[in-house]
ZAROTOR-656578 format. One record per residue (C-alpha): x, y, z negated; residue number from 1; residue in one letter. Coordinates in steps of 0.5 Angstrom, whole numbers. Layout:
BEGIN
    px    py    pz   n res
     X     Y     Z NUM   a
...
This chain:
BEGIN
    px    py    pz   n res
    34   -45   117   1   m
    30   -49   112   2   l
    32   -45   106   3   i
    28   -39   109   4   l
    22   -43   109   5   k
    23   -44   101   6   e
    18   -39    97   7   w
    23   -40    91   8   r
    28   -36    96   9   l
    24   -30    96  10   w
    22   -30    89  11   l
    29   -31    87  12   s
    31   -25    91  13   l
    25   -21    88  14   f
    28   -23    81  15   l
    35   -21    83  16   i
    32   -14    85  17   f
    27   -14    78  18   f
    33   -15    74  19   c
    38   -10    77  20   f
    32    -5    77  21   y
    31    -5    69  22   f
    38    -7    67  23   i
    41    -1    71  24   k
    38     5    66  25   p
    42     2    60  26   n
    48     4    64  27   f
    45    11    65  28   n
    45    17    60  29   d
    38    19    62  30   d
    32    19    58  31   s
    29    13    61  32   s
    24     9    56  33   t
    26     2    59  34   s
    32     1    55  35   k
    35    -4    50  36   i
    35    -1    43  37   n
    41    -3    38  38   f
    39    -4    31  39   g
    42    -1    25  40   l
    47    -7    24  41   d
    50    -6    31  42   i
    50     2    32  43   q
    49     5    25  44   g
    44    10    23  45   g
    41    14    17  46   y
    39    12    10  47   s
    34    15     6  48   y
    32    14    -1  49   l
    25    16    -2  50   l
    22    17    -9  51   e
    14    18   -11  52   l
    12    23   -16  53   n
    10    19   -22  54   k
     7    24   -26  55   d
     2    26   -20  56   e
     0    19   -20  57   y
    -1    19   -27  58   l
    -5    25   -27  59   d
    -9    21   -21  60   n
   -10    15   -25  61   l
   -13    19   -31  62   l
   -18    23   -26  63   i
   -20    17   -23  64   k
   -21    14   -30  65   t
   -25    21   -32  66   s
   -29    20   -26  67   q
   -31    13   -28  68   a
   -33    15   -35  69   f
   -38    20   -32  70   e
   -41    16   -27  71   n
   -42    10   -30  72   d
   -43    12   -38  73   f
   -45    19   -37  74   k
   -39    21   -42  75   i
   -35    27   -41  76   n
   -28    27   -42  77   s
   -22    32   -42  78   i
   -15    31   -39  79   i
    -9    34   -43  80   d
    -2    32   -42  81   q
    -2    25   -40  82   g
    -8    23   -44  83   s
   -15    23   -44  84   l
   -19    26   -49  85   f
   -26    24   -51  86   i
   -30    28   -56  87   p
   -33    25   -62  88   s
   -40    28   -60  89   n
   -40    23   -54  90   q
   -44    17   -53  91   n
   -38    12   -55  92   l
   -43     6   -56  93   e
   -41     3   -49  94   k
   -33     4   -50  95   i
   -30    -3   -53  96   n
   -24    -6   -53  97   n
   -26   -11   -47  98   i
   -28    -4   -43  99   l
   -21    -1   -45 100   l
   -17    -7   -43 101   s
   -21    -7   -36 102   n
   -19     0   -35 103   m
   -12    -1   -37 104   g
   -13     4   -43 105   l
   -11     4   -50 106   e
   -12     9   -56 107   i
    -6    14   -57 108   q
    -9    17   -64 109   d
   -16    19   -67 110   q
   -19    24   -71 111   s
   -26    27   -73 112   s
   -26    31   -66 113   e
   -25    26   -62 114   g
   -20    20   -59 115   t
   -14    21   -54 116   n
   -13    15   -49 117   y
    -7    14   -45 118   i
    -6     9   -39 119   i
    -2     3   -42 120   s
     5     2   -40 121   k
     4    -5   -37 122   r
    -2    -3   -33 123   n
     1     4   -31 124   f
     8     0   -28 125   n
     4    -5   -25 126   q
    -1     0   -21 127   s
     5     4   -19 128   l
     9    -2   -16 129   s
     3    -3   -12 130   d
     2     4   -10 131   m
     9     4    -8 132   t
     8    -2    -4 133   l
     2     1     0 134   n
     7     7     1 135   a
    12     3     4 136   v
     7     1    10 137   e
     5     8    11 138   i
    12    10    12 139   v
    13     4    16 140   r
     7     6    21 141   s
     9    13    21 142   r
    16    12    23 143   v
    14     7    28 144   d
     9    12    31 145   f
    15    16    33 146   l
    18    10    37 147   g
    24     8    32 148   n
    24     1    32 149   k
    27    -5    28 150   e
    27     0    22 151   l
    29    -3    15 152   s
    25    -1     9 153   i
    24    -4     3 154   q
    21    -2    -4 155   k
    27    -1   -10 156   v
    25    -1   -17 157   g
    18     2   -19 158   l
    17     8   -15 159   n
    23     8   -10 160   k
    23     6    -2 161   i
    29     5     2 162   l
    29     7     9 163   l
    34     6    14 164   e
    33     8    21 165   i
    38     6    27 166   p
    41    10    32 167   g
    40    18    33 168   n
    35    21    28 169   l
    29    24    31 170   d
    28    31    28 171   n
    21    30    26 172   n
    23    24    22 173   v
    24    28    15 174   k
    18    32    16 175   e
    13    26    18 176   v
    15    21    12 177   i
    15    27     7 178   s
     9    30     8 179   k
     3    27     3 180   t
    -2    29     8 181   a
    -8    29     4 182   k
   -14    31     8 183   l
   -20    33     5 184   t
   -27    36     7 185   f
   -30    41     2 186   h
   -37    45     2 187   l
   -37    52     1 188   e
   -40    54    -7 189   k
   -42    61    -9 190   r
   -41    59   -17 191   s
   -35    59   -21 192   l
   -37    52   -24 193   v
   -33    46   -22 194   n
   -30    50   -16 195   s
   -24    52   -13 196   k
   -21    57    -8 197   v
   -17    55    -2 198   f
   -13    60     2 199   k
   -10    60     9 200   n
    -3    63     8 201   d
    -2    64    16 202   d
    -9    68    17 203   t
   -10    70    10 204   g
   -17    67    10 205   e
   -20    65     3 206   e
   -26    60     1 207   i
   -29    58    -5 208   r
   -31    51    -5 209   v
   -33    45    -9 210   q
   -27    42   -13 211   e
   -29    35   -12 212   i
   -28    34    -4 213   p
   -35    32    -1 214   n
   -30    27     4 215   l
   -23    25     5 216   t
   -18    23    10 217   g
   -19    16     8 218   d
   -24    15    13 219   y
   -21    17    19 220   i
   -20    11    24 221   q
   -16    15    29 222   d
   -12    22    31 223   a
    -9    24    37 224   s
    -6    31    40 225   l
   -11    34    45 226   q
   -12    41    48 227   y
   -18    46    47 228   n
   -17    52    52 229   q
   -10    50    53 230   n
    -9    50    45 231   e
    -6    44    42 232   p
   -11    41    37 233   v
   -12    35    33 234   v
   -18    31    35 235   a
   -20    25    30 236   f
   -25    20    29 237   s
   -28    17    23 238   f
   -30     9    22 239   n
   -37     7    21 240   k
   -38     9    14 241   e
   -34    16    14 242   g
   -38    17    20 243   s
   -45    16    16 244   n
   -42    21    11 245   l
   -40    26    15 246   f
   -47    26    19 247   a
   -50    26    12 248   q
   -46    32    10 249   m
   -47    36    16 250   t
   -54    35    17 251   s
   -56    37    10 252   e
   -52    43    10 253   n
   -53    47    17 254   v
   -51    54    16 255   g
   -46    53    11 256   t
   -38    53    11 257   r
   -34    48    10 258   f
   -27    47     9 259   a
   -22    43    12 260   i
   -16    42     7 261   v
    -9    39     8 262   l
    -5    38     2 263   d
    -8    44    -2 264   g
    -7    49     4 265   a
   -13    51     8 266   l
   -13    49    15 267   i
   -20    52    18 268   t
   -27    53    15 269   a
   -32    53    20 270   p
   -39    54    20 271   v
   -44    48    21 272   i
   -48    50    27 273   r
   -52    43    27 274   e
   -51    36    25 275   a
   -45    32    27 276   i
   -47    25    28 277   t
   -41    23    33 278   g
   -36    21    28 279   g
   -31    26    31 280   s
   -28    33    30 281   g
   -22    37    31 282   q
   -17    41    27 283   i
   -15    47    30 284   s
   -10    52    27 285   g
    -5    55    31 286   g
    -1    49    32 287   f
     5    48    36 288   s
     5    41    41 289   n
    10    38    36 290   e
     6    40    29 291   s
     0    38    32 292   a
     3    31    34 293   n
     6    30    28 294   n
    -1    31    24 295   l
    -4    26    28 296   a
     1    21    27 297   i
     1    23    19 298   i
    -7    22    19 299   l
    -7    16    24 300   k
    -2    12    19 301   s
    -6    15    12 302   g
    -4    19     7 303   s
     1    18     1 304   l
    -2    17    -6 305   p
     3    22    -8 306   t
     8    27    -6 307   e
    14    24    -4 308   i
    21    26    -4 309   t
    28    25    -1 310   i
    33    24    -6 311   i
    38    21    -2 312   q
    40    22     5 313   e
    46    19     8 314   k
    49    17    15 315   q
    51    10    15 316   i
    56     6    20 317   g
    54    -1    23 318   p
    55    -7    19 319   t
    58   -11    25 320   l
    63    -5    27 321   g
    66    -3    34 322   k
    71    -9    33 323   e
    66   -14    31 324   g
    62   -12    37 325   v
    69   -13    42 326   k
    70   -20    39 327   k
    63   -22    40 328   g
    63   -20    47 329   i
    70   -24    48 330   y
    67   -30    44 331   a
    61   -30    49 332   s
    66   -29    55 333   i
    70   -35    53 334   i
    64   -39    51 335   a
    61   -38    58 336   l
    68   -40    62 337   i
    68   -46    58 338   a
    61   -48    59 339   i
    63   -46    67 340   t
    69   -51    67 341   l
    66   -57    64 342   f
    60   -57    68 343   m
    63   -56    74 344   i
    68   -61    73 345   i
    63   -66    70 346   y
    57   -64    75 347   y
    61   -61    81 348   k
    57   -57    85 349   i
    51   -58    80 350   s
    55   -55    75 351   g
    56   -49    79 352   l
    48   -49    80 353   f
    48   -49    72 354   t
    53   -43    71 355   v
    48   -39    76 356   i
    42   -41    73 357   t
    45   -39    66 358   i
    47   -32    69 359   l
    40   -31    72 360   s
    37   -33    65 361   c
    41   -28    62 362   l
    40   -23    67 363   g
    32   -24    67 364   l
    32   -24    59 365   l
    36   -17    59 366   f
    31   -14    64 367   a
    25   -16    60 368   l
    28   -13    54 369   m
    29    -7    57 370   s
    22    -7    60 371   l
    19    -8    53 372   l
    24    -3    50 373   n
    26    -8    45 374   t
    31    -7    40 375   t
    37   -12    40 376   l
    40   -14    33 377   t
    45   -19    30 378   l
    40   -24    29 379   p
    37   -22    36 380   g
    44   -24    39 381   v
    44   -31    35 382   i
    37   -32    39 383   g
    41   -30    46 384   i
    46   -35    44 385   v
    41   -40    42 386   l
    37   -39    49 387   t
    44   -40    53 388   i
    44   -47    49 389   g
    37   -49    51 390   m
    38   -47    58 391   c
    45   -51    59 392   v
    41   -57    55 393   d
    35   -56    61 394   a
    40   -57    66 395   n
    44   -63    63 396   v
    37   -66    62 397   l
    35   -65    69 398   i
    41   -67    72 399   f
    41   -74    68 400   e
    34   -75    70 401   r
    36   -74    78 402   i
    42   -79    77 403   r
    38   -84    74 404   e
    33   -84    80 405   n
    39   -84    85 406   f
    41   -91    81 407   k
    34   -93    81 408   m
    34   -92    89 409   q
    28   -88    88 410   s
    24   -85    95 411   d
    25   -78    92 412   n
    30   -78    87 413   p
    31   -70    86 414   k
    24   -68    86 415   s
    21   -74    82 416   d
    27   -73    77 417   g
    26   -65    76 418   f
    19   -66    75 419   n
    20   -71    70 420   a
    25   -68    66 421   a
    21   -61    67 422   y
    15   -64    63 423   v
    20   -66    57 424   t
    23   -59    58 425   i
    17   -55    58 426   l
    14   -59    52 427   d
    20   -58    47 428   s
    21   -51    49 429   n
    13   -49    48 430   l
    14   -52    41 431   t
    20   -47    40 432   t
    16   -42    43 433   l
    10   -43    38 434   f
    15   -43    32 435   a
    18   -36    35 436   a
    11   -33    36 437   v
     9   -34    28 438   f
    16   -31    26 439   l
    14   -25    30 440   f
     7   -25    27 441   a
     9   -26    20 442   f
    16   -23    20 443   g
    19   -17    20 444   f
    26   -13    21 445   g
    32   -18    22 446   p
    27   -24    23 447   i
    23   -20    28 448   r
    29   -19    32 449   g
    31   -26    32 450   f
    24   -28    34 451   s
    24   -23    40 452   i
    30   -25    43 453   s
    28   -32    43 454   l
    21   -31    46 455   i
    24   -27    52 456   i
    30   -32    52 457   g
    25   -38    53 458   i
    21   -35    58 459   i
    27   -33    62 460   s
    30   -40    62 461   s
    23   -44    64 462   l
    22   -39    70 463   i
    30   -39    72 464   v
    30   -47    72 465   t
    23   -48    75 466   y
    25   -43    81 467   i
    33   -42    82 468   i
    35   -49    80 469   l
    30   -52    84 470   r
    31   -48    90 471   l
    39   -50    90 472   f
    37   -58    89 473   l
    31   -57    94 474   n
    36   -54    99 475   t
    43   -58    98 476   t
    44   -65   101 477   s
    45   -71    96 478   e
    52   -72    98 479   k
    54   -65    95 480   y
    50   -66    89 481   l
    55   -71    85 482   g
    50   -74    82 483   l
    49   -81    86 484   n
    55   -85    81 485   k
């Protein structure tokens, strides 16, 4: 009855229940979130080739350049067919080659009426490439918020993005990734000069506002789906700078309407009743739960710099294939049987303990992966195989250290041998754990898949070695261990 007094026994039983509880949903067809996902290379998925609008981005660059001329040098310019025209009656003394080079401009042609400037090809291509890299992170954030894990996304060429999503396609994906989500706030304006009319197609509401926005969605820090009188709305909050600008705009224009515009379409145009100093607000407009949640995701991840188009869409099969998965399972079973036979033949009962420890380690690993809803990829499988090897090494190290203590006729060979070996195991495993954490922090895609399984595997190995293997050693007589040779 000595074993019943061991706290490790009760903790081992708890671990068994824990593993059973969290592994079980993987074999059910329910919608539980505590499941292991499979990566694109194992189960296949969907591939999208996205393209950002080069012409729109060129127009945006020209608008920014025109605004810079006006704000910094008081020079008025006209945007015309991909070029910037500055009339000769403007003060052009400050425009020199150094300034043009810094702004990425070059002269297209000159006449008595003025000068046409264009964005240099080199500067435009570099800016377009940088913009596409920024768009990659925005698209990644949007798809991540939808719960799609271990997606593969990379920049292709100057303005294209290849997105691959494992598993079944979320119905919201195409809408979320292709929406520009350029949110702007415009104060109402009565005059026709530098003004623009926005219209809500659903309600027919129209409002003439200042053409240049008073505030943009770039300052939004967070957004979420909420309910106002049982109607879904999108609640948002600005960062510190945005809060100050929003408070200034509302405090100086009490009694004035302002338009909330998304991608050129009027969402709503409320009247400013009082200064809004909290840095937060709501967007309402007859949203459904799904559309409001999608808008919140888009606003939270940031707006895309230009319109994005899905130019190619296809379903892709797994890299490994069903036959490869079967072979991988067979290989793992054969390897486990070989390890079992070797350990039992060489270490007798102690070898059987090793097998139980390995199975417990794998059970805890898969339970934790299910609990954390992680994604298993081919590199992740390699991390699991590496975990098995590290678990076997730990057991061998412990057995050999205990065997040495037997030969040295130590007073407490099992306890002393285990403690001495476990310190070494802990040191080596923590070193590997730190490396895996850095891989997870700075890597992405396949690298993260490998690091996640390795991190969880190391933790599982340390736990089951300290609890389950130590329980067997403490409760088994020395004559049955086969270590006193």
